[in-house]
C-alpha positions as CSV (number, residue, x, y, z in Angstrom):
1,X,20.0,93.8,211.7
2,X,16.9,92.5,213.5
3,X,17.6,93.1,217.3
4,X,18.0,89.9,218.4
5,X,15.8,90.7,221.4
6,X,12.8,91.1,219.3
7,X,13.5,87.6,217.5
8,X,13.9,86.5,220.8
9,X,10.6,87.9,222.2
10,X,8.7,86.0,219.9
11,X,10.1,82.7,220.4
12,X,10.2,80.1,223.2
13,X,12.7,77.1,223.2
14,X,11.8,74.7,226.4
15,X,15.2,73.0,226.9
16,X,17.0,74.4,229.7
17,X,20.2,75.9,228.1
18,X,18.6,77.8,225.6
19,X,16.6,79.3,228.0
20,X,20.0,80.3,230.3
21,X,21.6,81.7,226.9
22,X,18.1,83.3,226.0
23,X,18.5,85.2,229.4
24,X,22.3,86.2,228.5
25,X,21.1,87.5,225.4
26,X,18.5,89.7,226.7
27,X,20.6,91.7,229.1
28,X,22.6,92.9,226.4
29,X,22.4,96.7,224.9
30,X,24.2,95.7,221.8
31,X,25.0,91.6,221.4
32,X,27.4,90.8,218.9
33,X,26.9,87.9,216.5
34,X,29.4,85.7,218.7
35,X,27.1,86.4,221.8
36,X,24.4,84.6,220.9
37,X,26.4,81.5,219.0
38,X,25.5,79.2,221.8
39,X,21.4,79.8,221.2
40,X,21.8,79.1,217.5
41,X,24.3,76.0,218.1
42,X,21.5,74.8,220.9
43,X,18.8,75.3,218.0
44,X,20.8,73.3,215.6
45,X,21.0,70.7,218.2
46,X,17.4,70.5,218.7
47,X,16.2,70.3,214.8
48,X,18.8,67.6,213.7
49,X,17.8,65.7,217.4
50,X,14.0,65.9,216.9
51,X,11.5,64.8,214.3
52,X,10.0,67.5,211.9
53,X,6.9,68.8,213.5
54,X,5.5,71.9,211.9
55,X,2.6,72.2,214.6
56,X,5.2,72.7,217.6
57,X,6.3,75.8,219.2
58,X,9.9,73.9,219.9
59,X,10.2,73.6,216.1
60,X,9.4,76.6,214.8
61,X,11.3,78.6,217.4
62,X,14.3,76.3,216.4
63,X,13.6,77.4,213.0
64,X,13.6,81.1,213.7
65,X,16.5,81.2,215.6
66,X,18.5,79.8,213.0
67,X,17.1,81.6,209.3
68,X,17.6,84.6,211.7
69,X,21.5,83.8,211.9
70,X,21.5,82.3,208.6
71,X,20.5,85.8,207.2
72,X,23.1,87.9,209.3
73,X,26.7,89.0,208.6
74,X,28.5,86.3,211.0
75,X,31.6,86.7,209.0
76,X,30.7,82.9,208.0
77,X,29.9,81.7,204.6
78,X,27.3,79.3,204.0
79,X,28.4,77.4,201.1
80,X,24.9,76.7,200.0
81,X,24.9,75.4,196.1
82,X,26.2,72.5,194.6
83,X,24.9,69.4,193.0
84,X,23.5,67.6,196.2
85,X,22.0,70.8,197.4
86,X,19.6,71.2,194.0
87,X,18.9,67.4,194.0
88,X,17.1,68.4,197.5
89,X,13.7,69.6,197.5
90,X,12.0,72.1,199.8
91,X,8.6,70.4,200.0
92,X,9.3,68.7,203.3
93,X,12.2,71.2,204.8
94,X,15.5,69.2,202.9
95,X,17.1,72.4,201.2
96,X,16.7,74.2,204.8
97,X,18.1,70.9,207.1
98,X,21.2,71.0,204.6
99,X,21.8,74.6,205.6
100,X,20.6,74.0,209.1
101,X,23.6,71.4,209.0
102,X,25.9,73.7,208.0
103,X,25.6,75.9,210.7
104,X,25.7,73.1,213.3
105,X,29.0,71.9,211.5
106,X,30.5,75.7,211.3
107,X,30.1,76.1,214.6
108,X,30.4,72.8,215.9
109,X,33.9,73.1,214.6
110,X,34.4,76.2,216.5
111,X,32.7,75.7,219.8
112,X,34.6,72.1,219.9
113,X,37.5,71.8,217.9
114,X,38.6,75.3,218.2
115,X,38.8,75.2,214.6
116,X,37.2,78.9,212.7
117,X,36.3,77.4,209.1
118,X,35.1,80.9,207.3
119,X,33.9,79.7,203.5
120,X,34.7,83.2,202.3
121,X,35.6,83.8,198.9
122,X,39.3,83.8,198.4
123,X,41.3,85.9,195.6
124,X,42.1,84.1,192.8
125,X,40.1,80.9,193.8
126,X,37.2,79.2,192.8
127,X,34.6,79.0,195.2
128,X,33.5,75.5,194.9
129,X,37.1,74.1,194.7
130,X,38.4,75.8,198.1
131,X,39.1,73.1,200.6
132,X,36.7,74.8,203.3
133,X,34.3,75.1,200.6
134,X,34.4,71.5,199.7
135,X,34.8,70.4,203.8
136,X,31.6,72.1,204.7
137,X,29.6,70.4,202.1
138,X,30.4,67.1,202.7
139,X,30.3,67.0,206.3
140,X,26.9,69.2,206.4
141,X,25.4,66.5,204.0
142,X,26.7,63.7,206.1
143,X,25.0,65.6,209.3
144,X,21.8,65.8,206.9
145,X,22.2,62.6,205.1
146,X,22.2,60.9,209.2
147,X,19.1,62.7,209.9
148,X,17.3,61.9,206.7
149,X,17.7,58.0,206.9
150,X,15.7,57.6,210.1
151,X,12.1,57.4,209.5
152,X,11.0,58.8,212.3
153,X,11.9,62.6,211.2
154,X,9.9,62.1,207.8
155,X,12.7,63.1,205.1
156,X,11.5,61.7,201.9
157,X,14.3,61.8,199.9
158,X,14.1,61.9,195.8
159,X,15.5,59.5,193.4
160,X,17.9,61.5,192.7
161,X,19.4,62.4,196.1
162,X,19.1,58.9,197.7
163,X,21.9,57.8,195.6
164,X,23.9,60.2,198.0
165,X,22.6,58.3,200.8
166,X,24.1,55.0,199.5
167,X,27.4,56.3,198.9
168,X,27.2,58.0,202.7
169,X,26.5,54.7,203.9
170,X,29.4,52.9,201.7
171,X,31.8,55.6,203.0
172,X,32.3,57.2,199.6
173,X,30.3,60.6,199.6
174,X,33.5,62.7,199.6
175,X,34.2,60.9,196.6
176,X,30.7,61.0,195.3
177,X,31.2,65.2,195.8
178,X,34.7,65.4,194.3
179,X,33.5,63.4,191.0
180,X,30.6,66.0,190.5
181,X,32.9,69.4,191.3
182,X,33.0,69.9,187.7
183,X,29.5,69.1,186.8
184,X,27.1,72.2,186.6
185,X,24.1,71.4,188.9
186,X,20.7,71.2,187.7
187,X,19.3,74.6,189.6
188,X,15.6,73.1,189.9
189,X,14.9,74.5,193.8
190,X,16.6,78.0,193.4
191,X,13.8,80.3,194.7
192,X,14.0,78.4,198.1
193,X,11.9,80.9,200.6
194,X,14.6,80.7,203.1
195,X,17.6,81.5,201.0
196,X,18.5,84.9,200.5
197,X,22.4,84.7,199.0
198,X,24.0,82.1,197.1
199,X,28.0,82.1,196.1
200,X,27.9,80.4,192.7
201,X,29.0,77.0,192.8
């Protein structure tokens, strides 16, 4: 595991709350993953409230922080995969932003609603059928699509993924996910550069 102070030493986020959390983390000798959840949450907030801008130091820093968290043993499962995930591309960070939306939802539920959603495989259950997995996949899709629908954010959805946006606008996205639950996804984008592990559908 890369020490968090090395990661933060190479990044800089200008919004004040993250700077405060940055200072707290630097003072810790062996920080636990929970010690910098606020910083990760702030980074997801930044990414989901600003347009994609690869030339922005803030954008790059926020991406690095979330990406770092995704790759650690956080105690959470990140239920990427499924039909919606594989209908997104990474030409403009779509799959990554879906992952960001998942991290945001998991941490928001913990910090603001006193709910810890683990999404770890349960013995005797098919992973995709677990209630927590289905919840996080749908809620993260709603967060992502709410971001993608705004033109200023520069997300160009494919014809296949735009169908989900229609369901989101009609309020039928959860039903769309349930209808596709047993449909094998077409894994066109399985070699996404930021994904190091995927639990089977």
